[in-house]
N, C-alpha and C positions, 0 to 999 in steps of 0.2 A: 453314611449315617448323617454327616453334616448337611448334605443336600436334602435329605428327608426332613430334618429338623427345620432347615431354612424354608422348605416348601410349606410346612405347617405354619410357621410364623407368618409367611406371606399371605397364605389363605385366611388366616385369622385376622390379620390387620386389614386386608383389602376385601374380605368377604362381608356380606350383609349381616344384619342382626340375627337372622335365622342360623347362618353358619356359625356365628359367635356363640350362640346358645348351645348348639350341638357340641362345639369344641369344649366349652366349659364343662358341660355334663360329662363328656367322655374323659376329660382331664381329671376331674374329681374322682370319677370311678376308678381310673387307673392308679391314682395316688393312694386311694383307700385300699386297693388290692395289694399294692406294694407294702403298705403298712401292715396289712394282715399277714402277708408272707414273712415279713421280718419278725413279727411277733411269734409266728409259728416256729421259725428256724432258731431264734435265739431265746425262746420261752420268756418273752417280756410282754407286758401289757401295752398294746398299741391301740386300744379301743378309744376312739375320739368321738363316738356317737353322741355323747352328752353335749358336745360343743357344736354339733352340726345338724343333728336330727331334732325334730320337734316332738317333745315329750308331752303326753296327755295331761300330766299333773300341772295344774295352773301355776303352782309355786315354782316348779322347775322351769316352766316356759317363761315366766316373768324374770327369773334370775338370768336366764340365757335368752333374752328377748330377741336377739339377732337370729335365732334358729327359725323364727317364723319366716325369715327370708332365705336362709341357707338351705333348709330342708328340700326346697324345690329344685336344687341342683345336685342332689345326692342320690346315688343308687348303690346297692350292695350286690344285687343279683344281675348276672349277665343278661338273662332273658328280659328282665325288667327294663334295663336301660335300652336294650335292642328294640323292644316293642315301642317304648316311649319315643325314642329318637326317630324311628321310621315313621310313626304317626305324626310326630311334630314336623318332620320334613315334608311329608305329603300334604297335610292340611295347612302347614305354614306357607307353602308355595301357592296354594289356592287363595289363602287369605291375602297374600301380597298382590294378587291380581285385582283385588277389590279395595284394599286399603294400603297404607304406607308402612314403612319399617318401624317408625316410631310407635305407631299404634300396635304393631305386633309385639314389640318389646314391652310396652306398657301393659298390654293385655296379658302377656305371659306372667308378669309380676303380680298384677291385680288378681288374676285367676288363682295363682298360688297362695296369695294372701287370703283370699276368700275361702279357699279350701282349708287352709290352716285354722282360720278363725272358727269356721263351722265345726271342725274336728275338736277344737278345744271346748267349744260350747256344749256339744253333745256329750263329750267324755267327762264333763264337770257338772252337768245339770241332770242327766238321765241316770237314775240309780243303776240300771243294768250295766251301763258302760263304766260308771264310776267304780264298780266292784272289780273291774278287770285290771285295775292297778295302773301303774305309770308306764304307759306303752309308747315307744318311739315310733315316729312315722317319717318316711323319706319318699322322694320321688317327684318327678315332674308331671305326674298324671293330672293333677288338678289344673295346672297351667295349660296342658294340652287339651283338656276338656273344654276350657274356656275358649280356646281358638276354634275347636270343632263346632261348638254351639254358636259362636259368633257368625261363622260362615253359614251354617245350616239355617239359622233363623233370619239372616240378612237376605239370603238367596235360597229360599226353601225349595224351589223347583230345579235348582242346579243338580246335575247328575254326574256321577263318576263311574268308571268301570271297576267292578269288584270281581276278584277271582272266583270263578264257578257260579257267580250270581248275575253277571252281566251288568248292565247299566242300572243304577239305583240312585234315588234322590238322597242328597246329603241329610235331609231332615229325618229320613227313616233310619239312617245310620246313627244319628245323634240320639234319637228316641230309644233305639234298641240298646245303646250303651247305657243310657240312664236307667232303663228298666232293669238291666242286669245289675247295676250298682244298687238299686233299691232292693232287689231280691236278696243280694248278698248281705246288705245291712240288716234287714228284718228277719231273714231266715238263717242267720249265722254264716259261718265260713271263715276262711283265712282273710286277714287284712281288712277287717270291718272298718277300721279307722281310715284306711286309705280310700275305701269306697265312699265313705262319708265326705272326705275331701274332694273326691271326684264330683260329687253333687254340688258342693260349694263352688267349684270352678265352673261347672255347667251353668249354674244360676247366674254367675257373673258374665259369662259369655252371652247368655240369652239377654241379659239386661243391656249389655253393650249394643247388641244388634237392634233391639227395639228402640233404644234411645237414639241410635245413629239414624234410624229411619225417620225419626222425628226432627233430625237436624242437630242433635246434641251428641258430642263426643265425650264420654265419661273418662277416656284415657288421657285427655289433654292435660289436666293438672299433673298427672304422673309423668307425662312426657316432659313437661317443663321442669319438674324436679330432677329428672334424670339428666337433662341438659345442664342444669346448674351444677350437679355433682361432677359431670364430665368436664365442665369448664374449670372447676376448681383443681382437678387433678391433671388437667391438660398441661403438657410441657411447654407449649408455645401459647402465650396469651393472645387472644384474638384482637386484632386491630379494629378499631371502629370503622365501619364502612363509610366511605365518602358519600355525601349526599349528592345525588344526581337529579337535576330537575329537567324533566322532559315536557315540552309543550306540544300538545296534540290538537290539531285542527278539528273543529267540529265537522261531523259528517254531513254531506249534502243528502237531500232526499234520495237521489239516485244511488249514492253509496250505501245508504242505510237499507234501501229496498233490495239492493244487490246482495248485501251481506246476509240479510234475513233469508233470501231465496237460497243462497248457498248452504246455510245452516239447515234449512228444511230438506233440501236435497240429500244432505249427509245423513240426517236422521232417517229419512225414507230408505236410504241404502242400507243402513244398519238394521232396520226393522225387516227388510227383505232378506237380509243375511240370516237373521234369527229364524224366520219362517223356513228358510231353505236348509240350514245346518244346525239350528239350535243355539241357545244362548252361550254355551260353552265354546262355540267357534269364534266368538268375539275376542279381539285382543284388548289389552289393558286400556289403550287410548279410546277405543270404541265404547267400552263399558263406561268410561268416565264421561264421554260425551252424552251417552244415553241417560246416565244418571243426572247430569247437570240439566239436560233438557227437560227431564221429568219434574224437576224442582222449580222450573220457571213458571 
């Protein structure tokens, strides 16, 4: 048992941001499950949803303002967390072939916030939803939708293998999910609030992709804020890095021409690889070189 716990601790500490998010979601789910079982066995009230779920009533949401953040790590139903974590893992790995871990972490948070804000706006401004009362919402779905849409609209022609469907473009998957959310919201059904949050996350992911294609990273301020928070709670204060001065000789004409020729050969090789095996066959370094070359 101790080895099992030690393995979990090691994987959490040394795993990437994607692993950490999955661990946190699973840990919260198991903790809530234990509280539920304790309440059932000892006939006591162990319901803490008002402190972790995002309630639709604006007054409740303002009093417990932190729930706009916590709700995106909370799940009550096993199938809910299973589906969200599987999709987060699959699309998160695709995301990390195009972007870095800080962007993934920030987009997860921003997507969840966008979903929560849209949920509160709709349930407090539209009479049909106001009459539904004070309804709690939980789940990582809005954050996951942000990651899906970011990948889909940044690389709309990228394809993945789908069970029984074969290879299909990511953008078709994203659009299909959005259509299902819209139908659920407008034609009723269970968890209308959750599907509204999905739409908010999807819009944030779409905005990220479109702005990044223009050279703007909307996750950068959030990444900086997260870095500051981490540094505050870090056990070991970071030592200021020593300044190193490197002197670089200017290139000769021969060196410059040779370097440019090598870069051109590398891009031609990557383009040939795309023609032969498709974009998905490229590794992360090749995708970065192709992206950098297209911006020059």
